[in-house]
C-alpha positions as CSV (number, residue, x, y, z in Angstrom):
1,X,170.3,-140.6,-177.5
2,X,172.3,-137.5,-178.7
3,X,172.4,-135.6,-175.4
4,X,175.8,-135.2,-173.7
5,X,174.6,-133.7,-170.4
6,X,172.3,-136.3,-169.0
7,X,174.6,-139.0,-167.7
8,X,174.9,-137.5,-164.3
9,X,171.1,-136.7,-164.0
10,X,169.0,-138.8,-161.7
11,X,166.4,-138.8,-164.6
12,X,168.8,-140.1,-167.3
13,X,166.7,-143.2,-167.8
14,X,163.4,-141.3,-168.0
15,X,164.9,-138.8,-170.4
16,X,166.0,-141.5,-172.7
17,X,162.6,-143.2,-172.6
18,X,160.8,-140.0,-173.4
19,X,163.2,-139.1,-176.2
20,X,162.9,-142.6,-177.7
21,X,159.1,-142.3,-177.8
22,X,159.2,-138.8,-179.3
23,X,157.6,-137.1,-176.4
24,X,160.4,-134.9,-175.0
25,X,163.3,-133.3,-176.8
26,X,166.4,-131.4,-175.8
27,X,167.1,-127.7,-175.8
28,X,169.8,-128.1,-178.5
29,X,170.9,-130.9,-180.8
30,X,173.3,-132.3,-178.2
31,X,171.9,-130.8,-174.9
32,X,168.9,-131.7,-172.8
33,X,169.6,-129.2,-170.1
34,X,168.1,-131.3,-167.2
35,X,168.6,-128.6,-164.5
36,X,167.0,-125.9,-166.6
37,X,163.6,-124.6,-165.5
38,X,160.8,-125.6,-167.9
39,X,158.6,-123.0,-169.4
40,X,154.8,-123.1,-169.7
41,X,155.1,-123.6,-173.4
42,X,157.5,-126.4,-173.1
43,X,155.5,-128.3,-170.5
44,X,152.2,-128.0,-172.5
45,X,154.0,-129.2,-175.6
46,X,155.2,-132.3,-173.9
47,X,151.8,-132.9,-172.4
48,X,150.2,-132.7,-175.8
49,X,152.6,-135.3,-177.1
50,X,152.1,-137.5,-174.1
51,X,148.3,-137.5,-174.8
52,X,148.9,-138.4,-178.5
53,X,147.1,-135.2,-179.6
54,X,147.6,-133.4,-182.8
55,X,149.0,-129.8,-182.8
56,X,146.3,-127.3,-183.9
57,X,147.2,-124.4,-186.1
58,X,144.2,-122.6,-184.8
59,X,142.8,-119.7,-186.8
60,X,141.4,-118.0,-183.7
61,X,143.3,-117.4,-180.5
62,X,142.6,-115.1,-177.5
63,X,146.3,-114.8,-176.6
64,X,148.0,-111.7,-177.9
65,X,151.5,-112.8,-176.7
66,X,151.6,-115.7,-179.1
67,X,152.0,-115.7,-182.9
68,X,150.8,-118.5,-185.1
69,X,154.4,-118.9,-186.3
70,X,155.7,-119.6,-182.8
71,X,157.0,-123.2,-182.5
72,X,154.8,-123.9,-179.4
73,X,151.6,-122.2,-180.7
74,X,149.9,-125.4,-182.2
75,X,150.5,-127.4,-179.1
76,X,149.3,-124.7,-176.7
77,X,146.2,-124.2,-178.8
78,X,145.5,-128.0,-178.9
79,X,145.6,-128.1,-175.1
80,X,143.7,-124.8,-174.7
81,X,140.8,-125.9,-176.9
82,X,140.4,-129.0,-174.7
83,X,140.5,-126.9,-171.5
84,X,143.7,-128.6,-170.3
85,X,145.4,-125.3,-169.9
86,X,144.4,-121.7,-169.5
87,X,146.1,-118.4,-169.9
88,X,147.6,-116.2,-167.2
89,X,144.9,-113.7,-168.1
90,X,142.2,-113.5,-170.7
91,X,144.6,-112.3,-173.4
92,X,148.0,-113.7,-172.3
93,X,149.4,-117.2,-172.1
94,X,152.9,-116.1,-171.0
95,X,154.6,-119.0,-172.8
96,X,158.1,-118.2,-171.7
97,X,157.3,-118.0,-168.0
98,X,158.6,-121.0,-166.0
99,X,156.0,-123.4,-164.8
100,X,155.9,-124.0,-161.1
101,X,155.6,-127.4,-159.5
102,X,152.1,-126.8,-158.3
103,X,151.0,-125.7,-161.8
104,X,152.6,-128.8,-163.3
105,X,150.7,-131.0,-160.8
106,X,147.4,-129.4,-161.6
107,X,147.9,-129.7,-165.4
108,X,148.8,-133.3,-165.3
109,X,146.0,-134.3,-162.9
110,X,143.6,-132.5,-165.2
111,X,145.0,-134.2,-168.3
112,X,144.6,-137.6,-166.7
113,X,141.0,-136.8,-165.7
114,X,141.6,-137.5,-162.1
115,X,139.0,-136.4,-159.5
116,X,140.8,-134.3,-156.9
117,X,139.3,-133.6,-153.5
118,X,139.8,-130.3,-151.9
119,X,139.7,-132.0,-148.5
120,X,142.5,-134.5,-149.3
121,X,145.5,-134.4,-147.0
122,X,148.6,-132.8,-148.5
123,X,151.6,-134.7,-147.0
124,X,154.2,-132.0,-147.1
125,X,155.8,-129.8,-144.4
126,X,155.2,-126.7,-146.5
127,X,151.6,-127.5,-147.3
128,X,150.5,-124.1,-146.2
129,X,152.5,-122.6,-149.0
130,X,150.5,-124.5,-151.7
131,X,148.0,-122.2,-153.4
132,X,144.4,-123.0,-152.6
133,X,143.6,-123.7,-156.3
134,X,146.4,-126.3,-156.5
135,X,146.0,-128.2,-153.2
136,X,143.6,-130.8,-154.4
137,X,145.7,-131.5,-157.5
138,X,149.0,-131.7,-155.5
139,X,147.4,-134.1,-153.1
140,X,146.1,-136.3,-156.0
141,X,149.3,-136.2,-158.0
142,X,151.2,-137.2,-154.8
143,X,148.8,-140.0,-154.0
144,X,149.2,-141.3,-157.5
145,X,153.0,-141.2,-157.2
146,X,153.4,-138.8,-160.1
147,X,155.2,-136.2,-158.1
148,X,157.1,-136.2,-154.8
149,X,158.6,-133.8,-152.3
150,X,162.3,-133.4,-151.4
151,X,164.2,-135.4,-148.8
152,X,163.2,-132.8,-146.2
153,X,159.5,-133.4,-146.8
154,X,158.9,-130.1,-148.6
155,X,157.0,-129.8,-151.9
156,X,158.3,-126.4,-152.9
157,X,155.1,-125.5,-154.8
158,X,156.1,-122.1,-156.1
159,X,159.5,-123.2,-157.4
160,X,160.1,-123.7,-161.0
161,X,159.9,-127.3,-162.2
162,X,163.1,-128.4,-163.9
163,X,163.2,-130.3,-167.1
164,X,164.5,-133.5,-165.4
165,X,161.7,-133.3,-162.8
166,X,159.2,-133.0,-165.6
167,X,160.7,-135.9,-167.4
168,X,160.3,-138.1,-164.3
169,X,156.7,-137.1,-163.9
170,X,155.8,-137.7,-167.5
171,X,157.6,-141.0,-167.6
172,X,155.7,-142.2,-164.5
173,X,152.5,-141.9,-166.5
174,X,153.9,-144.2,-169.2
175,X,155.0,-146.7,-166.6
176,X,151.5,-147.1,-165.3
177,X,150.1,-150.1,-167.2
178,X,146.5,-148.8,-167.1
179,X,147.4,-145.3,-168.4
180,X,149.8,-146.6,-171.0
181,X,147.2,-149.0,-172.4
182,X,144.7,-146.2,-172.5
183,X,147.1,-143.9,-174.4
184,X,147.9,-146.6,-176.9
185,X,144.4,-148.0,-177.7
186,X,143.1,-147.2,-181.1
187,X,140.2,-144.8,-181.2
188,X,137.6,-145.0,-184.0
189,X,136.7,-141.8,-185.8
190,X,133.1,-143.0,-186.2
191,X,131.1,-141.7,-189.1
192,X,132.5,-138.5,-190.6
193,X,130.1,-137.4,-193.3
194,X,130.7,-134.5,-195.6
195,X,128.0,-133.0,-197.8
196,X,128.9,-131.8,-201.2
197,X,127.7,-128.3,-202.0
198,X,128.9,-125.6,-204.3
199,X,131.8,-127.7,-205.4
200,X,132.6,-129.6,-208.6
201,X,133.4,-133.3,-208.2
202,X,137.1,-132.6,-208.5
203,X,136.9,-129.8,-205.9
204,X,134.9,-132.0,-203.6
205,X,137.5,-134.8,-203.9
206,X,140.3,-132.5,-203.1
207,X,138.5,-131.1,-200.0
208,X,137.9,-134.7,-198.8
209,X,141.5,-135.5,-199.2
210,X,142.4,-132.7,-196.8
211,X,139.9,-133.8,-194.2
212,X,138.9,-136.8,-192.1
213,X,135.8,-137.4,-194.0
214,X,135.1,-141.1,-194.6
215,X,131.5,-140.9,-195.9
216,X,130.5,-138.7,-198.9
217,X,127.1,-137.3,-199.4
218,X,126.7,-135.7,-202.8
219,X,123.4,-134.0,-203.8
220,X,122.4,-136.4,-206.5
221,X,118.7,-137.3,-206.1
222,X,115.5,-135.4,-205.8
223,X,112.0,-136.5,-205.3
224,X,109.7,-135.5,-208.2
225,X,106.0,-135.6,-208.9
226,X,104.2,-139.0,-208.7
227,X,107.2,-140.6,-207.0
228,X,109.7,-140.1,-209.8
229,X,113.3,-139.4,-208.9
230,X,115.8,-137.2,-210.8
231,X,119.2,-138.7,-211.1
232,X,122.4,-136.5,-211.2
233,X,124.9,-139.3,-210.3
234,X,128.5,-138.7,-211.1
235,X,130.0,-142.1,-211.6
236,X,133.5,-140.7,-211.4
237,X,132.9,-139.8,-207.7
238,X,131.7,-143.3,-207.0
239,X,134.8,-144.8,-208.6
240,X,137.1,-142.3,-206.7
241,X,135.3,-143.1,-203.4
242,X,135.9,-146.8,-203.8
243,X,139.5,-146.3,-204.8
244,X,140.0,-144.2,-201.6
245,X,138.1,-146.3,-199.1
246,X,135.2,-143.9,-198.8
247,X,131.5,-144.7,-198.5
248,X,128.9,-142.9,-200.6
249,X,125.5,-142.1,-199.0
250,X,123.9,-140.0,-201.8
251,X,121.6,-137.3,-200.6
252,X,117.9,-137.4,-201.5
253,X,116.2,-134.1,-201.4
254,X,112.6,-132.9,-202.0
255,X,113.3,-129.3,-203.3
256,X,111.6,-128.2,-200.1
257,X,108.5,-128.4,-202.1
258,X,105.7,-128.9,-199.6
259,X,102.8,-129.5,-202.1
260,X,104.7,-132.0,-204.3
261,X,106.0,-133.8,-201.2
262,X,102.5,-134.1,-199.8
263,X,101.2,-135.5,-203.1
264,X,103.8,-138.2,-203.0
265,X,103.8,-139.1,-199.3
266,X,100.0,-139.2,-199.1
267,X,99.7,-141.7,-202.0
268,X,100.8,-145.2,-201.4
269,X,101.5,-146.0,-205.0
270,X,103.6,-142.8,-205.4
271,X,105.5,-143.8,-202.3
272,X,106.2,-147.3,-203.7
273,X,107.4,-145.8,-206.9
274,X,109.8,-143.5,-205.2
275,X,111.2,-146.4,-203.1
276,X,111.6,-148.5,-206.2
277,X,113.4,-145.7,-208.0
278,X,115.8,-145.0,-205.1
279,X,116.6,-148.6,-204.3
280,X,117.2,-149.2,-208.0
281,X,119.7,-146.3,-208.1
282,X,121.6,-147.7,-205.1
283,X,121.9,-151.0,-206.8
284,X,122.7,-149.5,-210.2
285,X,125.6,-147.4,-208.9
286,X,126.7,-149.8,-206.1
287,X,126.2,-147.1,-203.4
288,X,126.7,-147.8,-199.7
289,X,123.5,-145.9,-198.7
290,X,121.3,-142.9,-199.0
291,X,120.9,-139.7,-196.9
292,X,117.2,-138.6,-196.9
293,X,116.9,-134.8,-196.6
294,X,113.2,-133.9,-196.8
295,X,112.6,-130.4,-195.6
296,X,109.4,-128.3,-195.4
297,X,107.2,-131.3,-194.9
298,X,103.6,-130.7,-193.9
299,X,102.6,-131.9,-190.4
300,X,99.8,-133.8,-192.1
301,X,102.4,-136.0,-193.8
302,X,103.8,-137.5,-190.6
303,X,102.2,-140.9,-191.2
304,X,103.2,-140.9,-194.9
305,X,106.8,-139.9,-194.2
306,X,107.1,-142.6,-191.5
307,X,105.8,-145.2,-193.9
308,X,108.0,-144.0,-196.7
309,X,111.2,-144.2,-194.5
310,X,110.2,-147.7,-193.3
311,X,109.7,-149.0,-196.8
312,X,112.9,-147.4,-198.1
313,X,115.0,-148.7,-195.2
314,X,113.6,-152.2,-195.8
315,X,114.5,-152.2,-199.4
316,X,118.0,-150.8,-198.8
317,X,118.7,-153.3,-196.1
318,X,118.1,-156.1,-198.6
319,X,121.1,-154.8,-200.5
320,X,123.2,-154.3,-197.5
321,X,122.9,-150.5,-197.8
322,X,122.1,-148.0,-195.1
323,X,119.6,-145.2,-194.7
324,X,120.2,-142.0,-192.8
325,X,117.4,-139.5,-192.2
326,X,118.1,-135.8,-191.6
327,X,116.0,-134.1,-189.0
328,X,115.9,-130.7,-187.3
329,X,115.8,-130.3,-183.5
330,X,112.4,-130.6,-182.1
331,X,111.4,-127.1,-181.0
332,X,107.7,-127.7,-181.0
333,X,107.0,-126.0,-184.4
334,X,105.3,-127.0,-187.6
335,X,108.8,-127.3,-189.2
336,X,109.4,-130.6,-187.3
337,X,105.9,-131.8,-186.7
338,X,106.2,-134.3,-189.5
339,X,109.1,-136.1,-187.8
340,X,108.1,-139.1,-185.7
341,X,111.6,-139.2,-184.2
342,X,111.1,-142.6,-182.5
343,X,109.5,-144.3,-185.5
344,X,112.1,-142.9,-187.9
345,X,114.9,-144.0,-185.6
346,X,113.4,-147.5,-185.4
347,X,113.4,-147.9,-189.2
348,X,116.5,-145.9,-190.3
349,X,120.1,-146.9,-189.6
350,X,121.0,-143.3,-188.6
351,X,119.2,-140.1,-187.6
352,X,121.2,-137.0,-188.6
353,X,120.5,-134.2,-186.2
354,X,121.0,-131.0,-188.0
355,X,122.4,-129.0,-185.1
356,X,122.2,-125.6,-186.6
357,X,119.8,-122.8,-187.7
358,X,119.2,-121.8,-184.1
359,X,119.2,-118.4,-185.7
360,X,119.1,-118.3,-189.5
361,X,119.9,-115.9,-192.3
362,X,116.8,-113.5,-192.3
363,X,116.0,-114.1,-188.6
364,X,114.7,-110.8,-187.1
365,X,116.8,-111.5,-184.0
366,X,120.6,-111.8,-184.4
367,X,122.3,-114.7,-182.7
368,X,124.2,-117.9,-182.9
369,X,123.7,-120.5,-185.7
370,X,124.6,-123.3,-183.3
371,X,125.3,-122.5,-179.7
372,X,126.5,-125.2,-177.4
373,X,123.3,-125.2,-175.2
374,X,121.2,-125.4,-178.3
375,X,123.1,-128.4,-179.7
376,X,123.2,-130.1,-176.3
377,X,119.5,-129.7,-175.8
378,X,118.8,-131.1,-179.3
379,X,120.9,-134.2,-178.5
380,X,119.4,-134.7,-175.1
381,X,115.8,-134.6,-176.5
382,X,116.7,-136.8,-179.5
383,X,118.3,-139.5,-177.3
384,X,115.1,-139.9,-175.5
385,X,113.6,-141.3,-178.7
386,X,116.5,-142.6,-180.7
387,X,119.2,-145.0,-179.7
388,X,122.5,-143.1,-179.1
389,X,124.5,-145.2,-181.6
390,X,122.1,-144.2,-184.3
391,X,122.6,-140.5,-183.8
392,X,124.8,-138.4,-186.1
393,X,125.3,-134.8,-185.1
394,X,125.5,-132.4,-188.1
395,X,127.6,-129.4,-187.4
396,X,128.0,-126.1,-189.4
397,X,131.0,-125.0,-191.3
398,X,129.2,-121.7,-191.7
399,X,127.8,-118.9,-189.7
400,X,126.0,-115.6,-190.1
401,X,127.4,-112.1,-190.5
402,X,124.8,-109.8,-188.8
403,X,124.3,-106.1,-189.2
404,X,122.9,-105.1,-185.9
405,X,121.5,-102.2,-184.0
406,X,121.4,-101.7,-180.2
407,X,119.4,-104.4,-178.4
408,X,120.5,-107.1,-180.9
409,X,117.9,-106.5,-183.5
410,X,119.1,-107.6,-186.9
411,X,119.1,-105.0,-189.7
412,X,120.5,-107.4,-192.2
413,X,122.2,-110.8,-192.4
414,X,124.4,-112.9,-194.7
415,X,125.4,-116.5,-194.4
416,X,129.2,-116.9,-194.6
417,X,131.6,-119.8,-194.6
418,X,134.2,-120.3,-191.9
419,X,136.8,-119.2,-194.5
420,X,134.8,-116.0,-195.2
421,X,134.6,-115.5,-191.4
422,X,138.3,-115.6,-191.0
423,X,138.9,-113.2,-193.9
424,X,136.4,-110.7,-192.4
425,X,138.0,-110.9,-188.9
426,X,141.4,-110.2,-190.3
427,X,140.4,-107.5,-192.7
428,X,138.4,-105.5,-190.2
429,X,140.4,-106.3,-187.1
430,X,137.3,-107.6,-185.4
431,X,137.1,-107.6,-181.6
432,X,136.8,-111.1,-180.3
433,X,135.1,-112.3,-177.0
434,X,134.7,-115.8,-175.8
435,X,131.2,-116.5,-174.6
436,X,131.6,-119.4,-172.2
437,X,127.8,-119.9,-172.0
438,X,127.3,-120.3,-175.7
439,X,130.6,-122.0,-176.2
440,X,131.9,-119.8,-179.0
441,X,133.6,-116.5,-179.9
442,X,131.7,-113.4,-180.9
443,X,133.3,-111.0,-183.3
444,X,132.3,-107.4,-183.6
445,X,133.5,-104.9,-186.2
446,X,132.4,-101.8,-188.0
447,X,131.8,-101.5,-191.7
448,X,130.4,-98.5,-193.6
449,X,129.2,-97.0,-190.4
450,X,127.3,-100.1,-189.3
451,X,128.0,-102.5,-186.5
452,X,128.5,-106.2,-187.5
453,X,128.4,-109.2,-185.2
454,X,129.4,-112.8,-185.9
455,X,128.8,-115.7,-183.6
456,X,131.9,-117.6,-184.8
457,X,132.5,-121.3,-185.5
458,X,136.1,-122.4,-185.1
459,X,138.0,-125.5,-183.9
460,X,137.3,-124.6,-180.3
461,X,133.5,-124.2,-180.7
462,X,133.2,-127.3,-182.9
463,X,135.3,-129.5,-180.6
464,X,133.1,-128.4,-177.7
465,X,130.0,-129.5,-179.6
466,X,131.7,-132.7,-180.6
467,X,132.6,-133.5,-177.0
468,X,128.9,-133.0,-176.1
469,X,127.9,-135.5,-178.8
470,X,130.5,-138.0,-177.6
471,X,129.1,-137.7,-174.1
472,X,125.7,-138.9,-175.4
473,X,127.3,-141.8,-177.3
474,X,126.7,-140.4,-180.8
475,X,127.8,-142.5,-183.8
476,X,129.6,-139.7,-185.6
477,X,129.3,-136.4,-187.3
478,X,128.1,-134.7,-190.5
479,X,129.3,-131.3,-191.8
480,X,127.5,-128.7,-193.8
481,X,129.3,-128.3,-195.9
482,X,132.6,-129.9,-196.8
483,X,135.0,-127.3,-198.2
484,X,133.6,-124.4,-196.2
485,X,135.8,-125.1,-193.2
486,X,139.3,-123.8,-192.3
487,X,141.9,-126.5,-192.3
488,X,142.7,-126.4,-188.6
489,X,139.3,-127.8,-187.5
490,X,140.2,-131.4,-188.4
491,X,143.0,-131.5,-185.8
492,X,140.6,-129.9,-183.3
493,X,137.9,-132.5,-183.9
494,X,140.4,-135.4,-183.9
495,X,141.7,-134.2,-180.5
496,X,138.1,-133.9,-179.1
497,X,137.5,-137.5,-180.2
498,X,140.7,-138.9,-178.7
499,X,140.6,-137.0,-175.4
500,X,136.9,-137.5,-174.8
501,X,137.4,-141.3,-175.1
502,X,140.3,-141.6,-172.7
503,X,139.3,-143.3,-169.5
504,X,142.2,-143.1,-167.1
505,X,140.3,-144.3,-164.0
């Protein structure tokens, strides 16, 4: 260890341990500064490292006192998106302010997911000085042996926590066998499916390289008249996928052609022909599976669609291939009447819940494409009919730019990617507001005399939806569409996966 000022510190051993594990560094190359008060930014940064989270170079932040170039910005945003920390106000994080002992106790108890009781006894002579919001956390942290008072029995809640005090507290977490095991256990990323759209094969491959996608779904096959199937397979992508350890579940569409789809699904011979064509393509190109995306299907074709999925799944299973079926949330409309969710879930390997289009481009009422309550409700209803480990939540890498008038009526709308969204926010200095009920930011700006509003998708909103899916036991995620996202979302989604799966009890 390079630090020359730790030998006389009571925390010398803990400091060395944390330094060796890459969790806590010094203030200079050869100084640790053990007696120096720790700032809020420093504490949160160490906390993020302790939890094995990835820093997030978030594109959207409510804090006006932090710049994206600040060394602590990615760690603060990683913790903030997971609700591990908050600002000192809606627009300020106050990163350089020292963290108090009671604040540190609260953050660590929250990070370890410990249930804290407001009625728990606080064993300190100055308990009356502990803030009401911190008493439960201080009691819990003390009971767990994470933090202690001084020799006189005082906790000193409002005093700044020193760097050596913080080192002892963090190291105690690592010295608990249960917690250390939990922190070191591998966490599966599950299915991470990316749909190809508006990208060449080379562009798609480059996008996948920058992401956590492990399953590719290119738009290669389309149902045609009499059960024929058009084939647009790019064998170079199949080769690339195998070389890079990616699965290929080619998408099968129906051109959203209601009449043609009805003609095929209502005719047993046409259904058999389509199944034979598709299973033959899987065998020919050695694909891992198919992703069925039939939209605009007549309610009268419910039986035919169910039979088609059952036959196709059976044939694919003979080859060791999988079948995923895309469905929309059941909102009691004709759009989803053709989906027998329970029967489809019984036959197919996965049901992909397309958790978007709550409001769509052209909707007369402006609103979110995929609010958290909308997604949560869709998952809740689907789980009643489909096993959780068969559910894949599809999330949007796009949103809608609405031109609105008072009352929220939409005058015009345009679908935009997350990358487009960020360019608009920056160009027009849009005013941002976090809607805690919807789980996303709204952005409002003026252009050509008109008011525009965007219900934004970013790392914070997507990780909130991901956490909801994990709470239902979902098998993974799909994204419409790969390449439309901003690069920071992958760290956000990784953190949501890791932190949601921690069980520190």
